[in-house]
C-alpha positions in Angstrom: -5.5 1.1 28.6 -9.3 0.4 27.6 -11.4 1.6 25.2 -13.0 4.6 25.4 -16.3 3.7 26.0 -18.2 4.7 22.9 -15.2 2.3 21.3 -16.4 -0.6 22.3 -17.9 -3.6 20.8 -21.7 -4.1 22.2 -23.1 -7.1 20.8 -23.4 -10.6 21.4 -20.3 -10.9 19.0 -18.0 -8.1 21.1 -15.4 -11.2 22.8 -14.8 -12.8 19.6 -14.6 -9.8 17.5 -12.5 -8.6 20.4 -10.2 -11.4 20.3 -10.1 -12.0 16.6 -8.7 -8.3 16.4 -6.1 -8.8 19.0 -5.0 -11.7 17.1 -4.4 -10.4 13.7 -2.7 -7.2 15.4 -0.1 -9.8 16.8 0.7 -10.8 13.9 2.1 -7.5 12.7 -1.8 -6.7 11.2 -3.0 -2.7 11.1 -6.2 -4.2 10.9 -7.9 -0.9 11.1 -10.3 -0.8 7.9 -11.8 -4.1 9.2 -11.7 -2.9 12.8 -14.5 -0.3 11.1 -16.1 -2.7 8.9 -16.4 -5.0 12.3 -18.0 -2.0 14.6 -20.6 -1.3 11.8 -21.8 -5.3 12.1 -21.9 -5.2 15.8 -24.1 -2.2 15.9 -25.3 -3.6 13.4 -26.7 -7.1 15.8 -27.0 -4.6 18.4 -29.7 -2.4 16.8 -31.7 -5.9 16.2 -31.1 -7.2 19.5 -29.4 -10.2 18.7 -28.8 -12.3 22.2 -27.6 -15.4 21.6 -24.9 -16.4 18.7 -26.8 -18.7 17.8 -29.7 -16.3 16.0 -26.7 -14.7 13.6 -28.3 -16.4 10.9 -27.7 -16.4 7.2 -31.0 -13.9 7.0 -29.9 -11.6 9.1 -26.2 -11.7 7.7 -27.9 -11.0 4.5 -30.0 -8.5 5.4 -26.9 -6.1 7.4 -24.8 -6.6 4.0 -27.9 -5.7 2.1 -28.2 -2.4 4.8 -25.5 -1.2 3.6 -25.7 -0.2 -0.3 -22.0 0.0 -2.3 -20.2 -1.1 -5.2 -19.8 -5.0 -6.0 -15.9 -4.5 -4.8 -16.5 -2.9 -1.5 -19.5 -4.9 -1.0 -17.5 -8.2 -1.7 -14.3 -6.5 1.1 -17.0 -6.4 3.6 -18.5 -9.4 3.1 -14.9 -10.9 3.1 -14.6 -9.6 6.8 -17.5 -11.2 8.0 -16.5 -14.0 6.5 -13.2 -14.4 7.9 -14.8 -13.6 11.4 -16.8 -16.3 11.5 -14.8 -18.8 10.1 -11.9 -17.9 12.7 -15.2 -18.6 15.0 -15.4 -22.1 13.9 -11.9 -22.7 14.1 -12.2 -22.0 17.7 -15.0 -24.3 18.5 -17.5 -21.2 18.6 -19.4 -22.1 16.3 -20.2 -25.0 15.0 -20.3 -24.1 10.9 -20.7 -20.5 9.2 -24.4 -19.7 9.1 -22.9 -17.5 5.9 -23.9 -18.3 3.3 -24.0 -15.0 1.2 -22.4 -15.5 -2.5 -20.4 -12.1 -3.5 -21.5 -9.9 -6.1 -20.1 -10.3 -9.9 -17.4 -7.8 -9.8 -16.1 -6.5 -12.9 -12.1 -7.1 -13.8 -9.8 -4.6 -11.8 -8.1 -3.0 -14.4 -4.1 -2.6 -14.6 -2.4 0.2 -13.0 -0.7 2.8 -15.1 3.3 2.2 -14.8 6.0 4.5 -15.5 8.8 4.8 -17.7 11.7 6.2 -16.5 11.5 8.6 -19.1 7.9 10.0 -17.2 9.8 9.5 -13.9 12.5 12.0 -14.8 9.2 14.4 -16.3 7.2 13.9 -13.2 10.6 15.2 -11.4 11.8 17.6 -13.3 7.9 19.3 -13.7 7.4 18.9 -9.6 10.5 21.1 -9.1 8.6 23.7 -10.8 6.3 24.2 -8.9 6.1 27.9 -7.1 5.8 28.4 -4.2 2.3 29.5 -2.3 1.9 31.3 0.7 1.4 28.2 2.7 3.9 26.2 1.1 7.4 27.2 0.6 10.2 25.5 -1.6 7.4 23.5 -2.6 8.9 22.7 -5.5 11.9 20.8 -3.8 10.2 19.6 -1.4 7.6 17.4 -4.0 10.4 16.6 -6.4 12.2 15.0 -3.5 8.7 12.9 -2.4 7.9 11.9 -5.7 11.8 10.9 -6.4 11.5 8.6 -3.0 8.5 7.1 -4.1 10.2 6.1 -7.6 13.1 5.2 -6.5 12.3 3.4 -3.5 9.1 2.5 -3.7 7.4 3.0 -0.7 3.7 3.9 0.5 2.5 7.9 0.3 1.6 7.7 3.8 5.1 5.9 4.9 7.0 9.5 2.8 4.6 12.0 4.7 5.6 10.1 8.1 9.2 10.5 7.6 10.7 11.9 10.6 14.2 13.6 10.7 15.8 10.9 13.1 14.3 8.9 9.9 16.3 9.8 7.3 20.4 8.7 7.7 22.1 10.5 5.3 25.3 9.3 7.0 24.4 5.5 6.6 22.3 6.3 3.3 18.8 4.8 5.1 15.6 5.4 5.8 13.6 4.2 8.7 9.7 3.4 7.5 8.0 3.4 10.9 4.3 1.9 11.7 3.8 1.0 8.0 0.5 -0.5 6.8 1.3 -3.8 8.5 2.1 -2.1 12.1 6.0 -2.9 11.4 9.1 -1.1 10.9 11.9 -1.5 8.7 15.3 0.4 7.0 15.4 1.4 3.1 18.4 1.7 1.9 19.1 4.9 -1.2 21.7 5.2 -3.7 24.0 8.0 -4.4 21.6 9.8 -6.9 18.3 9.7 -4.2 21.4 10.8 -1.3 22.5 14.1 -3.3 18.3 14.6 -4.1 18.1 13.8 0.0 20.9 16.4 1.4 19.8 19.3 -1.1 16.3 19.2 -0.1 17.6 18.8 3.9 20.0 21.8 3.1 17.0 24.1 1.7 14.6 22.9 5.1 17.3 23.8 7.8 17.9 27.1 5.6 14.2 27.7 6.3 13.6 26.4 9.5 16.7 25.6 11.5 18.8 22.4 12.6 16.6 19.7 12.2 14.7 17.8 15.3 14.9 13.8 15.0 11.2 14.1 15.9 9.9 16.9 13.6 8.3 15.8 10.6 11.3 15.9 7.6 8.6 16.6 5.0 7.1 19.8 6.0 5.6 23.4 5.4 5.2 25.1 8.6 8.1 22.7 10.6 5.6 21.3 12.4 3.1 19.7 11.0 3.2 17.0 7.8 2.9 17.0 3.9 -0.1 15.5 4.5 -0.9 12.5 1.8 -4.2 14.0 0.2 -1.8 17.3 -0.3 1.0 14.9 -2.0 -1.9 13.0 -3.9 -3.7 15.9 -4.9 -0.2 17.9 -6.5 0.2 14.6 -8.3 -3.5 14.7 -9.8 -4.0 18.5 -10.5 0.0 19.6 -11.2 2.0 17.0 -12.3 -0.4 14.1 -14.5 -2.5 17.4 -16.9 1.2 18.2 -18.0 2.0 14.9 -18.4 -0.5 14.2 -21.4 -0.6 10.7 -20.3 -2.6 8.1 -22.0 -3.8 5.1 -19.9 -4.7 2.1 -22.4 -7.3 0.0 -22.5 -7.9 -2.0 -19.6 -5.7 0.4 -17.6 -6.3 2.6 -14.4 -6.1 6.7 -14.7 -2.5 7.4 -14.0 -2.0 8.1 -10.1 0.7 8.2 -7.7 0.3 5.0 -6.3 1.7 3.4 -9.8 4.6 5.0 -9.0 5.0 2.0 -6.4 3.5 -0.5 -9.1 6.3 1.2 -11.3 9.2 0.1 -8.7 8.4 -3.2 -8.3 8.0 -4.7 -11.6 11.4 -2.2 -13.0 13.1 -4.2 -9.9 11.4 -7.8 -11.4 12.8 -6.7 -15.0 16.0 -5.5 -13.6 16.3 -9.1 -11.9 15.2 -10.9 -15.4 17.6 -9.2 -17.6 20.8 -10.0 -15.0 20.1 -13.2 -15.4 19.2 -13.4 -12.0 16.0 -15.7 -10.5 12.8 -13.7 -9.4 11.7 -16.8 -7.9 14.3 -16.7 -5.4 14.3 -12.7 -4.7 10.7 -12.3 -4.5 11.5 -12.5 -0.5 14.2 -9.7 -1.0 10.8 -7.2 -2.7 8.6 -8.0 -0.5 10.3 -7.0 2.3 11.7 -4.1 1.0 8.1 -2.6 0.1 6.9 -3.6 3.5 4.8 -6.7 2.6 3.4 -9.3 5.4 4.2 -12.2 2.8 4.5 -13.0 -0.9 0.9 -12.6 -2.1 0.7 -8.6 -1.5 4.0 -8.3 -3.6 1.9 -10.5 -6.6 -0.4 -7.8 -6.6 2.0 -5.4 -7.9 4.2 -7.6 -10.3 1.9 -6.7 -13.6 3.0 -8.9 -16.2 4.4 -5.9 -19.0 5.7 -7.3 -22.6 9.4 -6.3 -22.0 9.2 -8.9 -18.3 7.2 -12.0 -21.1 10.2 -11.0 -23.1 12.9 -11.6 -20.9 11.0 -13.8 -19.5 10.9 -16.4 -22.0 14.5 -15.0 -23.1 15.2 -16.9 -19.7 13.6 -19.6 -20.6 15.1 -20.5 -23.7 18.5 -20.2 -23.0 17.3 -22.6 -19.7 16.2 -25.2 -22.7 18.6 -24.3 -25.4 21.4 -27.5 -23.9 18.4 -29.6 -23.5 16.9 -28.9 -26.9 20.4 -29.9 -27.9 20.5 -34.0 -26.1 17.3 -34.5 -28.1 18.3 -33.2 -31.5 18.5 -36.4 -33.9 
């Protein structure tokens, strides 16, 4: 199916951009954010009347970036999108060399995510279950307690939980089908008996209110037709749970947010491997697949080094080095 006219790229780089996006999506990347940035770039080139690829100069690119006032992080993100496109065009021999010479802006060190321990997660689920019903959100406490249990227990993204359909929740095999994730792939995510009990309890309440579940309807829903949207989940966590938790973020750490549950799951998994004497390096591919990543680089973002992990890593190293130290002892 062809794109609507208003969606088509119109600049001199229209064809390379289309082929670049098609390649990335064939590799499982959604690239929606990148496409939006490239549309802005395409519009800029068309408005400037650029007719030949050779006219795309460093000065022109610098002017484009300067026309988009934004934070250093956002600016560098846009710069990276344009840089990767031009580098790909060099690889395709459509450019002799990339004209882009603009350096990234200095950026403050990224703050670490706030991590939730098990006791805090239990309180999150307790407080969520206590949320009162409102006219447009019946069984509100049960729904949010189940949602946050999935986020904390399986490390799913908020959008993945919001999009779950009744047919995706297999209570017999105790597995979730996560469709069309961030990188355009689907995956099966198994869950244990405690989460299974929560899901069964919520499914029973849902059936009492809405009738027998239809496979292609939202699992988490207020009206049986539309899902509980991601902003509602984030807002419920931020506005109703975080104030009750009274958490204090250490220096250099971001304010507590719902996405921290996913970070916490990844760190908790790594710590468990250390404590069980397993080799984390040999198992990171498992975690990457479970989280729905396309590579280990994406997973590494979630692996914040904590004091507990350092202690467990040191203990592992000492156990490994102890036999050697005995051999060299005089």
